[in-house]
PyMOL Python script that loads the backbone (N, CA, C, O; Angstrom):
from pymol import cmd

cmd.read_pdbstr("""\
ATOM      1  N   MET A   1      95.285 113.695 103.744  1.00  0.00           N
ATOM      2  CA  MET A   1      93.952 113.467 103.229  1.00  0.00           C
ATOM      3  C   MET A   1      93.731 114.222 101.925  1.00  0.00           C
ATOM      4  O   MET A   1      93.048 113.726 101.028  1.00  0.00           O
ATOM      5  N   LEU A   2      94.297 115.404 101.816  1.00  0.00           N
ATOM      6  CA  LEU A   2      94.098 116.179 100.589  1.00  0.00           C
ATOM      7  C   LEU A   2      94.678 115.467  99.373  1.00  0.00           C
ATOM      8  O   LEU A   2      94.063 115.456  98.307  1.00  0.00           O
ATOM      9  N   VAL A   3      95.847 114.878  99.526  1.00  0.00           N
ATOM     10  CA  VAL A   3      96.470 114.166  98.412  1.00  0.00           C
ATOM     11  C   VAL A   3      95.588 112.978  98.016  1.00  0.00           C
ATOM     12  O   VAL A   3      95.374 112.738  96.828  1.00  0.00           O
ATOM     13  N   LEU A   4      95.086 112.251  98.982  1.00  0.00           N
ATOM     14  CA  LEU A   4      94.205 111.123  98.684  1.00  0.00           C
ATOM     15  C   LEU A   4      92.942 111.588  97.964  1.00  0.00           C
ATOM     16  O   LEU A   4      92.479 110.930  97.032  1.00  0.00           O
ATOM     17  N   CYS A   5      92.392 112.704  98.389  1.00  0.00           N
ATOM     18  CA  CYS A   5      91.183 113.232  97.744  1.00  0.00           C
ATOM     19  C   CYS A   5      91.459 113.641  96.300  1.00  0.00           C
ATOM     20  O   CYS A   5      90.636 113.394  95.419  1.00  0.00           O
ATOM     21  N   VAL A   6      92.601 114.258  96.053  1.00  0.00           N
ATOM     22  CA  VAL A   6      92.965 114.632  94.681  1.00  0.00           C
ATOM     23  C   VAL A   6      93.109 113.380  93.820  1.00  0.00           C
ATOM     24  O   VAL A   6      92.626 113.342  92.688  1.00  0.00           O
ATOM     25  N   LEU A   7      93.767 112.363  94.351  1.00  0.00           N
ATOM     26  CA  LEU A   7      93.965 111.137  93.588  1.00  0.00           C
ATOM     27  C   LEU A   7      92.648 110.393  93.366  1.00  0.00           C
ATOM     28  O   LEU A   7      92.480 109.712  92.354  1.00  0.00           O
ATOM     29  N   ALA A   8      91.719 110.524  94.308  1.00  0.00           N
ATOM     30  CA  ALA A   8      90.425 109.854  94.163  1.00  0.00           C
ATOM     31  C   ALA A   8      89.601 110.463  93.036  1.00  0.00           C
ATOM     32  O   ALA A   8      88.741 109.790  92.467  1.00  0.00           O
ATOM     33  N   GLU A   9      89.850 111.711  92.710  1.00  0.00           N
ATOM     34  CA  GLU A   9      89.094 112.388  91.655  1.00  0.00           C
ATOM     35  C   GLU A   9      89.550 111.981  90.259  1.00  0.00           C
ATOM     36  O   GLU A   9      88.824 112.199  89.289  1.00  0.00           O
ATOM     37  N   ASN A  10      90.722 111.403  90.141  1.00  0.00           N
ATOM     38  CA  ASN A  10      91.300 111.059  88.842  1.00  0.00           C
ATOM     39  C   ASN A  10      91.815 109.631  88.878  1.00  0.00           C
ATOM     40  O   ASN A  10      92.187 109.123  89.936  1.00  0.00           O
ATOM     41  N   GLU A  11      91.836 108.995  87.737  1.00  0.00           N
ATOM     42  CA  GLU A  11      92.369 107.629  87.661  1.00  0.00           C
ATOM     43  C   GLU A  11      93.878 107.617  87.917  1.00  0.00           C
ATOM     44  O   GLU A  11      94.372 106.788  88.681  1.00  0.00           O
ATOM     45  N   ALA A  12      94.599 108.525  87.287  1.00  0.00           N
ATOM     46  CA  ALA A  12      96.047 108.632  87.467  1.00  0.00           C
ATOM     47  C   ALA A  12      96.408 110.115  87.376  1.00  0.00           C
ATOM     48  O   ALA A  12      95.881 110.841  86.534  1.00  0.00           O
ATOM     49  N   THR A  13      97.311 110.553  88.253  1.00  0.00           N
ATOM     50  CA  THR A  13      97.609 111.975  88.350  1.00  0.00           C
ATOM     51  C   THR A  13      99.122 112.182  88.426  1.00  0.00           C
ATOM     52  O   THR A  13      99.830 111.465  89.133  1.00  0.00           O
ATOM     53  N   ARG A  14      99.587 113.160  87.694  1.00  0.00           N
ATOM     54  CA  ARG A  14     101.011 113.493  87.716  1.00  0.00           C
ATOM     55  C   ARG A  14     101.324 114.399  88.909  1.00  0.00           C
ATOM     56  O   ARG A  14     100.447 115.077  89.444  1.00  0.00           O
ATOM     57  N   PHE A  15     102.577 114.391  89.304  1.00  0.00           N
ATOM     58  CA  PHE A  15     103.044 115.150  90.465  1.00  0.00           C
ATOM     59  C   PHE A  15     102.632 116.621  90.379  1.00  0.00           C
ATOM     60  O   PHE A  15     102.073 117.166  91.331  1.00  0.00           O
ATOM     61  N   ASN A  16     102.909 117.260  89.241  1.00  0.00           N
ATOM     62  CA  ASN A  16     102.597 118.691  89.102  1.00  0.00           C
ATOM     63  C   ASN A  16     101.103 118.970  89.199  1.00  0.00           C
ATOM     64  O   ASN A  16     100.701 120.014  89.712  1.00  0.00           O
ATOM     65  N   ALA A  17     100.277 118.052  88.712  1.00  0.00           N
ATOM     66  CA  ALA A  17      98.826 118.234  88.795  1.00  0.00           C
ATOM     67  C   ALA A  17      98.355 118.154  90.251  1.00  0.00           C
ATOM     68  O   ALA A  17      97.446 118.879  90.656  1.00  0.00           O
ATOM     69  N   ILE A  18      98.974 117.276  91.024  1.00  0.00           N
ATOM     70  CA  ILE A  18      98.635 117.199  92.451  1.00  0.00           C
ATOM     71  C   ILE A  18      99.031 118.507  93.131  1.00  0.00           C
ATOM     72  O   ILE A  18      98.267 119.063  93.919  1.00  0.00           O
ATOM     73  N   GLY A  19     100.234 118.994  92.817  1.00  0.00           N
ATOM     74  CA  GLY A  19     100.716 120.250  93.391  1.00  0.00           C
ATOM     75  C   GLY A  19      99.819 121.428  93.037  1.00  0.00           C
ATOM     76  O   GLY A  19      99.596 122.304  93.872  1.00  0.00           O
ATOM     77  N   LYS A  20      99.306 121.461  91.821  1.00  0.00           N
ATOM     78  CA  LYS A  20      98.405 122.544  91.418  1.00  0.00           C
ATOM     79  C   LYS A  20      97.065 122.454  92.137  1.00  0.00           C
ATOM     80  O   LYS A  20      96.452 123.476  92.446  1.00  0.00           O
ATOM     81  N   ALA A  21      96.615 121.241  92.401  1.00  0.00           N
ATOM     82  CA  ALA A  21      95.343 121.054  93.098  1.00  0.00           C
ATOM     83  C   ALA A  21      95.444 121.418  94.578  1.00  0.00           C
ATOM     84  O   ALA A  21      94.439 121.733  95.215  1.00  0.00           O
ATOM     85  N   ILE A  22      96.662 121.372  95.121  1.00  0.00           N
ATOM     86  CA  ILE A  22      96.920 121.730  96.529  1.00  0.00           C
ATOM     87  C   ILE A  22      97.989 122.816  96.514  1.00  0.00           C
ATOM     88  O   ILE A  22      99.159 122.528  96.766  1.00  0.00           O
ATOM     89  N   PRO A  23      97.615 124.046  96.226  1.00  0.00           N
ATOM     90  CA  PRO A  23      98.619 125.087  95.995  1.00  0.00           C
ATOM     91  C   PRO A  23      99.502 125.421  97.202  1.00  0.00           C
ATOM     92  O   PRO A  23     100.606 125.934  97.019  1.00  0.00           O
ATOM     93  N   ASP A  24      99.055 125.149  98.408  1.00  0.00           N
ATOM     94  CA  ASP A  24      99.852 125.509  99.592  1.00  0.00           C
ATOM     95  C   ASP A  24     100.885 124.459  99.982  1.00  0.00           C
ATOM     96  O   ASP A  24     101.622 124.653 100.949  1.00  0.00           O
ATOM     97  N   ILE A  25     100.951 123.356  99.250  1.00  0.00           N
ATOM     98  CA  ILE A  25     101.897 122.291  99.606  1.00  0.00           C
ATOM     99  C   ILE A  25     103.220 122.514  98.873  1.00  0.00           C
ATOM    100  O   ILE A  25     103.239 122.820  97.680  1.00  0.00           O
ATOM    101  N   SER A  26     104.305 122.359  99.591  1.00  0.00           N
ATOM    102  CA  SER A  26     105.621 122.517  98.962  1.00  0.00           C
ATOM    103  C   SER A  26     105.980 121.227  98.224  1.00  0.00           C
ATOM    104  O   SER A  26     105.464 120.161  98.560  1.00  0.00           O
ATOM    105  N   PRO A  27     106.850 121.311  97.234  1.00  0.00           N
ATOM    106  CA  PRO A  27     107.269 120.090  96.525  1.00  0.00           C
ATOM    107  C   PRO A  27     107.869 119.042  97.457  1.00  0.00           C
ATOM    108  O   PRO A  27     107.639 117.847  97.275  1.00  0.00           O
ATOM    109  N   LYS A  28     108.636 119.479  98.453  1.00  0.00           N
ATOM    110  CA  LYS A  28     109.244 118.521  99.389  1.00  0.00           C
ATOM    111  C   LYS A  28     108.188 117.808 100.215  1.00  0.00           C
ATOM    112  O   LYS A  28     108.244 116.590 100.381  1.00  0.00           O
ATOM    113  N   VAL A  29     107.232 118.556 100.730  1.00  0.00           N
ATOM    114  CA  VAL A  29     106.178 117.937 101.538  1.00  0.00           C
ATOM    115  C   VAL A  29     105.339 116.996 100.669  1.00  0.00           C
ATOM    116  O   VAL A  29     104.959 115.914 101.116  1.00  0.00           O
ATOM    117  N   LEU A  30     105.052 117.402  99.439  1.00  0.00           N
ATOM    118  CA  LEU A  30     104.290 116.538  98.539  1.00  0.00           C
ATOM    119  C   LEU A  30     105.072 115.258  98.236  1.00  0.00           C
ATOM    120  O   LEU A  30     104.505 114.165  98.246  1.00  0.00           O
ATOM    121  N   THR A  31     106.353 115.390  97.970  1.00  0.00           N
ATOM    122  CA  THR A  31     107.188 114.213  97.712  1.00  0.00           C
ATOM    123  C   THR A  31     107.192 113.270  98.905  1.00  0.00           C
ATOM    124  O   THR A  31     107.002 112.063  98.753  1.00  0.00           O
ATOM    125  N   ASP A  32     107.409 113.826 100.093  1.00  0.00           N
ATOM    126  CA  ASP A  32     107.432 113.002 101.310  1.00  0.00           C
ATOM    127  C   ASP A  32     106.074 112.342 101.550  1.00  0.00           C
ATOM    128  O   ASP A  32     106.009 111.174 101.934  1.00  0.00           O
ATOM    129  N   THR A  33     105.000 113.082 101.328  1.00  0.00           N
ATOM    130  CA  THR A  33     103.652 112.545 101.531  1.00  0.00           C
ATOM    131  C   THR A  33     103.387 111.393 100.573  1.00  0.00           C
ATOM    132  O   THR A  33     102.883 110.348 100.983  1.00  0.00           O
ATOM    133  N   LEU A  34     103.725 111.576  99.295  1.00  0.00           N
ATOM    134  CA  LEU A  34     103.514 110.509  98.316  1.00  0.00           C
ATOM    135  C   LEU A  34     104.348 109.279  98.645  1.00  0.00           C
ATOM    136  O   LEU A  34     103.870 108.154  98.498  1.00  0.00           O
ATOM    137  N   LYS A  35     105.593 109.476  99.091  1.00  0.00           N
ATOM    138  CA  LYS A  35     106.442 108.339  99.481  1.00  0.00           C
ATOM    139  C   LYS A  35     105.822 107.576 100.650  1.00  0.00           C
ATOM    140  O   LYS A  35     105.797 106.345 100.651  1.00  0.00           O
ATOM    141  N   ASN A  36     105.321 108.314 101.645  1.00  0.00           N
ATOM    142  CA  ASN A  36     104.700 107.666 102.799  1.00  0.00           C
ATOM    143  C   ASN A  36     103.416 106.929 102.411  1.00  0.00           C
ATOM    144  O   ASN A  36     103.165 105.821 102.885  1.00  0.00           O
ATOM    145  N   LEU A  37     102.610 107.544 101.551  1.00  0.00           N
ATOM    146  CA  LEU A  37     101.377 106.889 101.107  1.00  0.00           C
ATOM    147  C   LEU A  37     101.690 105.645 100.273  1.00  0.00           C
ATOM    148  O   LEU A  37     100.975 104.646 100.346  1.00  0.00           O
ATOM    149  N   GLU A  38     102.753 105.711  99.487  1.00  0.00           N
ATOM    150  CA  GLU A  38     103.172 104.541  98.710  1.00  0.00           C
ATOM    151  C   GLU A  38     103.683 103.445  99.646  1.00  0.00           C
ATOM    152  O   GLU A  38     103.358 102.273  99.461  1.00  0.00           O
ATOM    153  N   ARG A  39     104.467 103.814 100.633  1.00  0.00           N
ATOM    154  CA  ARG A  39     104.983 102.852 101.612  1.00  0.00           C
ATOM    155  C   ARG A  39     103.845 102.150 102.350  1.00  0.00           C
ATOM    156  O   ARG A  39     103.938 100.965 102.669  1.00  0.00           O
ATOM    157  N   ASP A  40     102.761 102.899 102.620  1.00  0.00           N
ATOM    158  CA  ASP A  40     101.618 102.349 103.347  1.00  0.00           C
ATOM    159  C   ASP A  40     100.620 101.630 102.435  1.00  0.00           C
ATOM    160  O   ASP A  40      99.553 101.211 102.882  1.00  0.00           O
ATOM    161  N   ASN A  41     100.974 101.492 101.158  1.00  0.00           N
ATOM    162  CA  ASN A  41     100.162 100.789 100.167  1.00  0.00           C
ATOM    163  C   ASN A  41      98.817 101.474  99.910  1.00  0.00           C
ATOM    164  O   ASN A  41      97.834 100.809  99.584  1.00  0.00           O
ATOM    165  N   LEU A  42      98.774 102.788 100.055  1.00  0.00           N
ATOM    166  CA  LEU A  42      97.562 103.541  99.739  1.00  0.00           C
ATOM    167  C   LEU A  42      97.644 104.154  98.344  1.00  0.00           C
ATOM    168  O   LEU A  42      96.622 104.444  97.722  1.00  0.00           O
ATOM    169  N   VAL A  43      98.873 104.348  97.861  1.00  0.00           N
ATOM    170  CA  VAL A  43      99.117 104.982  96.563  1.00  0.00           C
ATOM    171  C   VAL A  43     100.132 104.136  95.807  1.00  0.00           C
ATOM    172  O   VAL A  43     101.050 103.560  96.391  1.00  0.00           O
ATOM    173  N   THR A  44      99.944 104.078  94.505  1.00  0.00           N
ATOM    174  CA  THR A  44     100.925 103.414  93.653  1.00  0.00           C
ATOM    175  C   THR A  44     101.525 104.434  92.692  1.00  0.00           C
ATOM    176  O   THR A  44     100.863 105.384  92.275  1.00  0.00           O
ATOM    177  N   ARG A  45     102.766 104.220  92.359  1.00  0.00           N
ATOM    178  CA  ARG A  45     103.482 105.113  91.439  1.00  0.00           C
ATOM    179  C   ARG A  45     103.860 104.313  90.204  1.00  0.00           C
ATOM    180  O   ARG A  45     104.439 103.231  90.306  1.00  0.00           O
ATOM    181  N   LYS A  46     103.529 104.849  89.043  1.00  0.00           N
ATOM    182  CA  LYS A  46     103.869 104.188  87.788  1.00  0.00           C
ATOM    183  C   LYS A  46     104.794 105.096  86.995  1.00  0.00           C
ATOM    184  O   LYS A  46     104.482 106.261  86.746  1.00  0.00           O
ATOM    185  N   ILE A  47     105.939 104.545  86.600  1.00  0.00           N
ATOM    186  CA  ILE A  47     106.937 105.292  85.830  1.00  0.00           C
ATOM    187  C   ILE A  47     106.880 104.798  84.385  1.00  0.00           C
ATOM    188  O   ILE A  47     106.962 103.598  84.124  1.00  0.00           O
ATOM    189  N   TYR A  48     106.740 105.731  83.462  1.00  0.00           N
ATOM    190  CA  TYR A  48     106.706 105.409  82.038  1.00  0.00           C
ATOM    191  C   TYR A  48     108.093 105.651  81.441  1.00  0.00           C
ATOM    192  O   TYR A  48     108.732 106.666  81.718  1.00  0.00           O
ATOM    193  N   ALA A  49     108.538 104.721  80.634  1.00  0.00           N
ATOM    194  CA  ALA A  49     109.861 104.821  79.996  1.00  0.00           C
ATOM    195  C   ALA A  49     109.778 105.768  78.804  1.00  0.00           C
ATOM    196  O   ALA A  49     109.752 105.339  77.650  1.00  0.00           O
ATOM    197  N   GLU A  50     109.739 107.040  79.101  1.00  0.00           N
ATOM    198  CA  GLU A  50     109.673 108.089  78.082  1.00  0.00           C
ATOM    199  C   GLU A  50     110.765 109.106  78.381  1.00  0.00           C
ATOM    200  O   GLU A  50     111.373 109.093  79.451  1.00  0.00           O
ATOM    201  N   ILE A  51     110.999 109.977  77.428  1.00  0.00           N
ATOM    202  CA  ILE A  51     111.940 111.070  77.635  1.00  0.00           C
ATOM    203  C   ILE A  51     111.162 112.362  77.429  1.00  0.00           C
ATOM    204  O   ILE A  51     110.687 112.589  76.316  1.00  0.00           O
ATOM    205  N   PRO A  52     111.005 113.212  78.419  1.00  0.00           N
ATOM    206  CA  PRO A  52     111.403 112.993  79.816  1.00  0.00           C
ATOM    207  C   PRO A  52     110.498 111.948  80.479  1.00  0.00           C
ATOM    208  O   PRO A  52     109.379 111.717  80.022  1.00  0.00           O
ATOM    209  N   PRO A  53     110.981 111.322  81.548  1.00  0.00           N
ATOM    210  CA  PRO A  53     110.178 110.298  82.218  1.00  0.00           C
ATOM    211  C   PRO A  53     108.858 110.873  82.722  1.00  0.00           C
ATOM    212  O   PRO A  53     108.793 112.010  83.190  1.00  0.00           O
ATOM    213  N   ARG A  54     107.827 110.074  82.617  1.00  0.00           N
ATOM    214  CA  ARG A  54     106.510 110.483  83.112  1.00  0.00           C
ATOM    215  C   ARG A  54     106.177 109.570  84.285  1.00  0.00           C
ATOM    216  O   ARG A  54     106.320 108.350  84.197  1.00  0.00           O
ATOM    217  N   VAL A  55     105.731 110.174  85.383  1.00  0.00           N
ATOM    218  CA  VAL A  55     105.362 109.433  86.577  1.00  0.00           C
ATOM    219  C   VAL A  55     103.932 109.802  86.934  1.00  0.00           C
ATOM    220  O   VAL A  55     103.575 110.979  86.991  1.00  0.00           O
ATOM    221  N   GLU A  56     103.120 108.783  87.171  1.00  0.00           N
ATOM    222  CA  GLU A  56     101.732 109.010  87.575  1.00  0.00           C
ATOM    223  C   GLU A  56     101.453 108.288  88.882  1.00  0.00           C
ATOM    224  O   GLU A  56     101.984 107.209  89.146  1.00  0.00           O
ATOM    225  N   TYR A  57     100.615 108.904  89.685  1.00  0.00           N
ATOM    226  CA  TYR A  57     100.215 108.342  90.965  1.00  0.00           C
ATOM    227  C   TYR A  57      98.734 108.026  90.921  1.00  0.00           C
ATOM    228  O   TYR A  57      97.949 108.743  90.301  1.00  0.00           O
ATOM    229  N   SER A  58      98.361 106.945  91.586  1.00  0.00           N
ATOM    230  CA  SER A  58      96.949 106.588  91.680  1.00  0.00           C
ATOM    231  C   SER A  58      96.713 105.833  92.986  1.00  0.00           C
ATOM    232  O   SER A  58      97.646 105.338  93.619  1.00  0.00           O
ATOM    233  N   LEU A  59      95.453 105.761  93.364  1.00  0.00           N
ATOM    234  CA  LEU A  59      95.102 105.038  94.578  1.00  0.00           C
ATOM    235  C   LEU A  59      95.161 103.535  94.338  1.00  0.00           C
ATOM    236  O   LEU A  59      94.783 103.053  93.270  1.00  0.00           O
ATOM    237  N   THR A  60      95.632 102.808  95.324  1.00  0.00           N
ATOM    238  CA  THR A  60      95.552 101.347  95.293  1.00  0.00           C
ATOM    239  C   THR A  60      94.136 100.953  95.713  1.00  0.00           C
ATOM    240  O   THR A  60      93.324 101.808  96.065  1.00  0.00           O
ATOM    241  N   GLU A  61      93.856  99.676  95.673  1.00  0.00           N
ATOM    242  CA  GLU A  61      92.540  99.206  96.150  1.00  0.00           C
ATOM    243  C   GLU A  61      92.368  99.552  97.631  1.00  0.00           C
ATOM    244  O   GLU A  61      91.276  99.924  98.062  1.00  0.00           O
ATOM    245  N   LEU A  62      93.438  99.430  98.399  1.00  0.00           N
ATOM    246  CA  LEU A  62      93.374  99.797  99.813  1.00  0.00           C
ATOM    247  C   LEU A  62      93.071 101.284  99.974  1.00  0.00           C
ATOM    248  O   LEU A  62      92.261 101.673 100.815  1.00  0.00           O
ATOM    249  N   GLY A  63      93.732 102.113  99.160  1.00  0.00           N
ATOM    250  CA  GLY A  63      93.481 103.552  99.190  1.00  0.00           C
ATOM    251  C   GLY A  63      92.045 103.878  98.808  1.00  0.00           C
ATOM    252  O   GLY A  63      91.406 104.724  99.433  1.00  0.00           O
ATOM    253  N   LYS A  64      91.539 103.203  97.778  1.00  0.00           N
ATOM    254  CA  LYS A  64      90.147 103.420  97.370  1.00  0.00           C
ATOM    255  C   LYS A  64      89.181 103.029  98.472  1.00  0.00           C
ATOM    256  O   LYS A  64      88.146 103.672  98.649  1.00  0.00           O
ATOM    257  N   SER A  65      89.511 101.971  99.220  1.00  0.00           N
ATOM    258  CA  SER A  65      88.620 101.529 100.304  1.00  0.00           C
ATOM    259  C   SER A  65      88.581 102.531 101.452  1.00  0.00           C
ATOM    260  O   SER A  65      87.640 102.526 102.245  1.00  0.00           O
ATOM    261  N   LEU A  66      89.590 103.384 101.548  1.00  0.00           N
ATOM    262  CA  LEU A  66      89.640 104.404 102.595  1.00  0.00           C
ATOM    263  C   LEU A  66      88.772 105.623 102.264  1.00  0.00           C
ATOM    264  O   LEU A  66      88.361 106.350 103.168  1.00  0.00           O
ATOM    265  N   MET A  67      88.495 105.849 100.993  1.00  0.00           N
ATOM    266  CA  MET A  67      87.813 107.073 100.570  1.00  0.00           C
ATOM    267  C   MET A  67      86.408 107.247 101.153  1.00  0.00           C
ATOM    268  O   MET A  67      86.056 108.378 101.488  1.00  0.00           O
ATOM    269  N   PRO A  68      85.585 106.211 101.296  1.00  0.00           N
ATOM    270  CA  PRO A  68      84.282 106.427 101.947  1.00  0.00           C
ATOM    271  C   PRO A  68      84.410 106.917 103.393  1.00  0.00           C
ATOM    272  O   PRO A  68      83.591 107.704 103.866  1.00  0.00           O
ATOM    273  N   VAL A  69      85.437 106.445 104.079  1.00  0.00           N
ATOM    274  CA  VAL A  69      85.670 106.888 105.462  1.00  0.00           C
ATOM    275  C   VAL A  69      86.065 108.363 105.469  1.00  0.00           C
ATOM    276  O   VAL A  69      85.565 109.140 106.283  1.00  0.00           O
ATOM    277  N   ILE A  70      86.955 108.743 104.566  1.00  0.00           N
ATOM    278  CA  ILE A  70      87.361 110.149 104.459  1.00  0.00           C
ATOM    279  C   ILE A  70      86.169 111.002 104.051  1.00  0.00           C
ATOM    280  O   ILE A  70      85.995 112.106 104.566  1.00  0.00           O
ATOM    281  N   GLY A  71      85.343 110.503 103.128  1.00  0.00           N
ATOM    282  CA  GLY A  71      84.133 111.226 102.720  1.00  0.00           C
ATOM    283  C   GLY A  71      83.198 111.467 103.894  1.00  0.00           C
ATOM    284  O   GLY A  71      82.617 112.546 104.014  1.00  0.00           O
ATOM    285  N   SER A  72      83.049 110.476 104.757  1.00  0.00           N
ATOM    286  CA  SER A  72      82.215 110.639 105.958  1.00  0.00           C
ATOM    287  C   SER A  72      82.802 111.686 106.895  1.00  0.00           C
ATOM    288  O   SER A  72      82.069 112.493 107.466  1.00  0.00           O
ATOM    289  N   LEU A  73      84.105 111.674 107.052  1.00  0.00           N
ATOM    290  CA  LEU A  73      84.776 112.661 107.904  1.00  0.00           C
ATOM    291  C   LEU A  73      84.593 114.069 107.343  1.00  0.00           C
ATOM    292  O   LEU A  73      84.346 115.008 108.101  1.00  0.00           O
ATOM    293  N   ILE A  74      84.709 114.226 106.036  1.00  0.00           N
ATOM    294  CA  ILE A  74      84.505 115.534 105.410  1.00  0.00           C
ATOM    295  C   ILE A  74      83.064 115.991 105.606  1.00  0.00           C
ATOM    296  O   ILE A  74      82.821 117.151 105.941  1.00  0.00           O
ATOM    297  N   SER A  75      82.112 115.093 105.400  1.00  0.00           N
ATOM    298  CA  SER A  75      80.697 115.440 105.597  1.00  0.00           C
ATOM    299  C   SER A  75      80.437 115.879 107.032  1.00  0.00           C
ATOM    300  O   SER A  75      79.764 116.883 107.266  1.00  0.00           O
ATOM    301  N   TRP A  76      80.971 115.124 107.994  1.00  0.00           N
ATOM    302  CA  TRP A  76      80.794 115.484 109.390  1.00  0.00           C
ATOM    303  C   TRP A  76      81.387 116.865 109.663  1.00  0.00           C
ATOM    304  O   TRP A  76      80.779 117.687 110.347  1.00  0.00           O
ATOM    305  N   SER A  77      82.577 117.108 109.122  1.00  0.00           N
ATOM    306  CA  SER A  77      83.248 118.395 109.335  1.00  0.00           C
ATOM    307  C   SER A  77      82.420 119.547 108.786  1.00  0.00           C
ATOM    308  O   SER A  77      82.283 120.584 109.436  1.00  0.00           O
ATOM    309  N   LEU A  78      81.874 119.369 107.603  1.00  0.00           N
ATOM    310  CA  LEU A  78      81.057 120.426 106.996  1.00  0.00           C
ATOM    311  C   LEU A  78      79.775 120.673 107.802  1.00  0.00           C
ATOM    312  O   LEU A  78      79.357 121.816 107.981  1.00  0.00           O
ATOM    313  N   GLU A  79      79.167 119.602 108.276  1.00  0.00           N
ATOM    314  CA  GLU A  79      77.940 119.736 109.055  1.00  0.00           C
ATOM    315  C   GLU A  79      78.180 120.373 110.418  1.00  0.00           C
ATOM    316  O   GLU A  79      77.289 121.042 110.942  1.00  0.00           O
ATOM    317  N   ASN A  80      79.334 120.188 110.993  1.00  0.00           N
ATOM    318  CA  ASN A  80      79.593 120.636 112.364  1.00  0.00           C
ATOM    319  C   ASN A  80      80.597 121.766 112.480  1.00  0.00           C
ATOM    320  O   ASN A  80      80.984 122.134 113.589  1.00  0.00           O
ATOM    321  N   PHE A  81      81.024 122.322 111.363  1.00  0.00           N
ATOM    322  CA  PHE A  81      82.050 123.356 111.372  1.00  0.00           C
ATOM    323  C   PHE A  81      81.666 124.535 112.256  1.00  0.00           C
ATOM    324  O   PHE A  81      82.456 124.957 113.100  1.00  0.00           O
ATOM    325  N   GLU A  82      80.472 125.068 112.074  1.00  0.00           N
ATOM    326  CA  GLU A  82      80.058 126.238 112.864  1.00  0.00           C
ATOM    327  C   GLU A  82      79.987 125.920 114.341  1.00  0.00           C
ATOM    328  O   GLU A  82      80.423 126.725 115.164  1.00  0.00           O
ATOM    329  N   LYS A  83      79.447 124.764 114.699  1.00  0.00           N
ATOM    330  CA  LYS A  83      79.343 124.393 116.103  1.00  0.00           C
ATOM    331  C   LYS A  83      80.735 124.294 116.743  1.00  0.00           C
ATOM    332  O   LYS A  83      80.954 124.778 117.853  1.00  0.00           O
ATOM    333  N   VAL A  84      81.651 123.672 116.036  1.00  0.00           N
ATOM    334  CA  VAL A  84      83.011 123.508 116.572  1.00  0.00           C
ATOM    335  C   VAL A  84      83.679 124.871 116.728  1.00  0.00           C
ATOM    336  O   VAL A  84      84.279 125.153 117.765  1.00  0.00           O
ATOM    337  N   THR A  85      83.578 125.712 115.707  1.00  0.00           N
ATOM    338  CA  THR A  85      84.261 127.018 115.785  1.00  0.00           C
ATOM    339  C   THR A  85      83.576 127.957 116.771  1.00  0.00           C
ATOM    340  O   THR A  85      84.241 128.769 117.414  1.00  0.00           O
ATOM    341  N   ASN A  86      82.258 127.855 116.896  1.00  0.00           N
ATOM    342  CA  ASN A  86      81.544 128.718 117.846  1.00  0.00           C
ATOM    343  C   ASN A  86      81.804 128.325 119.293  1.00  0.00           C
ATOM    344  O   ASN A  86      81.716 129.173 120.181  1.00  0.00           O
ATOM    345  N   ASP A  87      82.121 127.070 119.547  1.00  0.00           N
ATOM    346  CA  ASP A  87      82.355 126.598 120.899  1.00  0.00           C
ATOM    347  C   ASP A  87      83.793 126.835 121.381  1.00  0.00           C
ATOM    348  O   ASP A  87      84.121 126.513 122.523  1.00  0.00           O
ATOM    349  N   ARG A  88      84.626 127.380 120.544  1.00  0.00           N
ATOM    350  CA  ARG A  88      86.002 127.649 120.950  1.00  0.00           C
ATOM    351  C   ARG A  88      86.033 128.809 121.946  1.00  0.00           C
ATOM    352  O   ARG A  88      85.234 129.743 121.869  1.00  0.00           O
ATOM    353  N   HIS A  89      86.951 128.721 122.855  1.00  0.00           N
ATOM    354  CA  HIS A  89      87.076 129.780 123.878  1.00  0.00           C
ATOM    355  C   HIS A  89      88.187 130.726 123.525  1.00  0.00           C
ATOM    356  O   HIS A  89      88.445 131.679 124.262  1.00  0.00           O
TER     357      HIS A  89
END
""", "prot")
cmd.dss("prot")
cmd.show_as("cartoon", "prot")
cmd.util.cbc("prot")
cmd.orient("prot")
């Protein structure tokens, strides 16, 4: 969800920018996550024929359609965080 949220904030985002926005994610986990999101048609990867090559990631239309649902989940989490943590045993 964090990767999707980062991509939703920008039209197109480079790998290193995603990594900086999520400092606790390792490059391997980020790579695997982006591959899985691309496989699921939530993210698209565009490679530019430059030296060095430039790669940008962005949300597909399907990925964009998921963002309101994620936004609702985040809102619910923020509203209920104290209740959930206070009810833990």
